Every structure is written in structure tokens, then in C-alpha cells.
C-alpha positions in Angstrom: 0.0 0.0 0.0 2.8 2.4 0.9 4.6 1.5 -2.3 1.5 2.3 -4.3 1.1 5.7 -2.8 4.7 6.4 -3.4 4.4 5.5 -7.1 1.4 7.9 -7.4 3.4 10.7 -5.8 6.2 10.1 -8.3 3.8 10.0 -11.2 2.2 13.3 -10.1 5.6 14.9 -9.9 6.5 13.7 -13.4 3.2 15.0 -14.8 3.8 18.4 -13.2 7.3 18.5 -14.6 6.1 17.5 -18.1 3.3 20.1 -18.0 5.8 22.8 -16.9 8.2 21.8 -19.7 5.4 21.9 -22.2 4.3 25.4 -21.1 7.9 26.6 -21.3 8.1 25.4 -24.9 4.7 26.8 -26.0 5.3 30.3 -24.8 8.4 31.0 -27.0 6.7 29.4 -30.0 3.7 31.7 -29.6 6.0 34.7 -29.2 7.8 33.9 -32.4 4.5 33.4 -34.3 3.4 36.9 -33.1 6.6 38.5 -34.1 6.4 37.0 -37.6 2.9 38.3 -38.0 4.1 41.8 -37.3 7.0 41.8 -39.8 5.4 40.0 -42.7 3.4 42.2 -45.1 -0.3 42.3 -45.1 -1.5 39.8 -47.8 -4.2 42.3 -49.0 -1.7 45.1 -49.4 0.8 42.9 -51.1 -1.9 41.7 -53.5 -2.9 45.2 -54.3 0.6 46.3 -55.2 1.3 43.2 -57.2 -2.0 43.5 -59.1 -1.2 47.0 -60.3 2.2 45.9 -61.8 0.9 42.6 -62.9 -2.0 44.2 -64.7 0.4 46.7 -66.4 2.8 44.1 -67.6 0.1 41.7 -68.8 -1.7 44.4 -70.8 1.5 45.6 -72.4 2.6 42.1 -73.4 -0.8 41.5 -75.1 -0.3 44.5 -77.5 3.2 43.4 -78.6 5.5 45.2 -76.1 8.6 43.1 -75.3 9.0 41.6 -71.8 12.0 43.7 -71.1 10.4 47.0 -72.2 7.2 46.2 -70.3 9.0 45.4 -67.1 11.1 48.6 -67.2 8.1 50.8 -68.1 5.8 49.4 -65.5 8.5 49.5 -62.8 9.2 53.2 -63.5 5.6 54.2 -63.7 4.0 56.1 -60.8 0.6 54.7 -61.9 1.2 51.5 -63.8 -2.4 50.9 -64.6 -2.7 54.4 -66.2 0.4 53.7 -68.3 -0.9 50.5 -69.6 -4.3 52.0 -70.3 -2.6 54.8 -72.3 -0.6 52.4 -74.5 -3.5 50.1 -75.1 -5.9 52.9 -76.0 -3.6 54.4 -78.6 -2.7 50.9 -80.0 -6.4 49.9 -80.4 -7.9 53.2 -81.7 -5.1 54.6 -83.9 -2.6 53.2 -86.4 0.3 54.1 -83.9 2.0 50.9 -82.6 2.1 50.2 -78.9 5.9 50.1 -79.0 5.9 53.7 -80.3 3.3 54.9 -77.8 5.1 53.4 -74.8 7.8 56.0 -74.5 5.3 59.0 -74.7 2.9 57.4 -72.3 5.7 56.7 -69.9 6.8 60.4 -69.9 3.3 61.9 -69.6 2.2 63.3 -66.3 -1.4 62.2 -67.0 -1.1 59.2 -69.4 -4.9 58.9 -69.9 -5.2 62.5 -71.0 -2.3 62.0 -73.5 -4.1 59.0 -75.0 -7.3 61.0 -75.3 -5.4 63.7 -77.2 -3.6 61.3 -79.5 -6.7 59.4 -80.4 -8.8 62.6 -81.0 -6.1 64.3 -83.2 -5.4 61.1 -85.1 -9.0 60.7 -86.1 -9.3 64.4 -87.0 -6.3 64.3 -89.2 -7.1 60.9 -90.6 -3.8 59.5 -89.4 -1.9 61.9 -91.7 0.1 63.4 -88.8 1.3 60.2 -87.3 3.6 59.8 -85.4 4.0 63.6 -85.0 0.8 63.5 -82.9 2.6 61.7 -80.1 5.2 64.5 -80.0 2.7 67.3 -80.0 0.4 65.8 -77.4 3.4 65.0 -75.3 4.7 68.5 -75.5 1.4 70.1 -74.4 0.9 70.6 -70.7 -2.8 70.6 -71.4 -3.2 67.7 -73.8 -7.0 67.5 -73.7 -7.3 71.2 -74.5 -4.7 70.9 -77.3 -6.6 68.0 -78.8 -9.9 70.0 -78.6 -8.2 72.9 -80.4 -7.0 70.7 -83.3 -10.3 68.9 -83.7 -12.3 72.1 -83.4 -10.3 74.0 -86.0 -10.1 71.1 -88.4 -13.9 70.7 -88.3 -14.5 74.2 -89.7 -11.3 75.2 -91.5 -9.5 73.2 -94.2 -5.9 73.5 -93.1 -3.0 71.0 -93.4 -2.6 68.9 -90.3 1.0 70.2 -89.7 -0.2 73.8 -89.7 -3.1 73.3 -87.3 -0.8 71.3 -84.9 1.7 74.2 -84.9 -1.1 76.8 -84.4 -2.6 75.0 -81.4 0.7 74.2 -79.7 1.6 77.9 -80.0 -1.7 78.9 -78.5 -1.3 76.3 -75.8 2.1 77.8 -74.8 0.6 81.2 -74.7 -2.3 80.2 -72.5 0.1 78.5 -70.0 2.4 81.5 -70.0 -0.5 83.9 -69.3 -1.9 81.7 -66.5 1.5 81.4 -64.8 2.3 85.2 -64.9 1.8 87.3 -61.8 -1.7 88.9 -61.8 -1.9 92.7 -61.6 -2.3 94.2 -58.1 -5.8 95.6 -57.5 -6.2 98.5 -55.0 -9.5 98.5 -53.3 -11.7 101.6 -53.7 -11.4 104.0 -50.9 -7.9 102.9 -49.7 -5.2 105.5 -49.4 -1.8 105.1 -51.0 1.1 106.6 -49.3 3.0 108.8 -51.7 6.4 110.4 -51.5 6.4 114.1 -52.5 8.8 115.2 -55.2 11.7 117.3 -53.8 11.2 121.0 -54.5 13.9 123.6 -55.2 15.0 125.3 -52.0 14.4 129.0 -51.8 17.5 131.0 -50.8 16.6 133.5 -48.1 17.0 137.2 -49.1 19.8 139.1 -47.5 18.6 141.6 -44.8 18.6 145.2 -45.9 21.1 147.4 -44.0 19.7 150.9 -43.3 21.9 153.7 -44.6 23.4 156.2 -42.2 22.4 159.9 -42.7 25.0 161.9 -44.5 26.8 158.9 -46.0 25.6 159.7 -49.5 
């Protein structure tokens, strides 16, 4: 009987030791798991970024851009999806090849506006101005306005495409220059302006008259 109780006590001691050892092993494992969770990127964020660049590269490859050119262009783009949309739109709606449009779309501040300009002008000029249209729309800081200028003038005036492109790009530069100049200062009505009087010629004081003494004549 005494031996049985002794065995039970020994077993309880072993169980407590095993439980303590198990807890000591579980705690570091949980700590490591929590640490890994904090340093690994959020899957949703990672998927969002990869989708933008994946979409860009995939769309460019489908319109004939080489893998090397697509990877470089998408990697350098601030908005990869806009870059791809610009190239695809020009390739699909004009006779300009995607490989030619890629450079202009990559340099544009607003690629989608550039594409709108190129497509509109190309249709208006019946593709006669290609690929100069890329250069003109790329030069303009207001590509949509520039495209509207070309299309509007061509719809009413029969002028060569090169001439209307030069006319609208010159007007585009003038509008940008005028808007960026310093506006005139407007003085509110009723306000006083401090003026500085013009200097006047100083008057030399007259010499005092000395009375004559009697009998000095």
C-alpha cells in the first residue's frame, strides 16, 4: 500500500514537470509566431501592389511590347495601370503601334489625357500626322485642350494637319504662360496710398537790408 502511494506521488511529480516543460516550450513558439505576424506584409496590401504591376505588364505584353520593355516601363511608372491604359488605347484606336506609344505614355504626367489627345487628333487628321501627334500631345501641358483645339479648327477650317498642330501648340504655350504670370495688383476703392512728395527747389533766403546812415551819400 505504501509503495502504491509512493508511485502515485512520483507520477504526479513527473506529470507536473512535463506540464511545466510543455508550457515553457509553447510560450516561445507563440511569441515567435506573433513576431512573424508583425513583420510579414499584409496579404491584402501585397496583393494590391502586385496586381497593379501585374496588370500593367500583362496588358503591355498583349499588345506586342517586349517583356524587357514592359518590365522597365511598369516598374518606372507612378501609376502602372494608367500607363498600360494609355498604351492600349492608342494601339487599339489609332494606327500608332504600342511600341511607339510606350515612351510617350511613360513620360506623360497624365497618361490617360495623353491617350485622349492622341486618339482625337489622329482621327481628326485621318492619321496623316502620325507619329508627330505623339510628340505634339506629349509637349502640351494641357493635352486635352490641345486635342480639342486641333479637332475644333479642323472641323471648320480646311488647313493642313501640320499647320493646325503648330497653331494649337503655340496657343497652348501662350495660355500656359498667361496663366502662370503674376496677376496685376488691384487696389480696393477708398484705400489710401502713401506717396512720397517730389523734392522742390530750396528758396535762398533774401539778405537783410542794412539801413543807410544819414550823410553817407
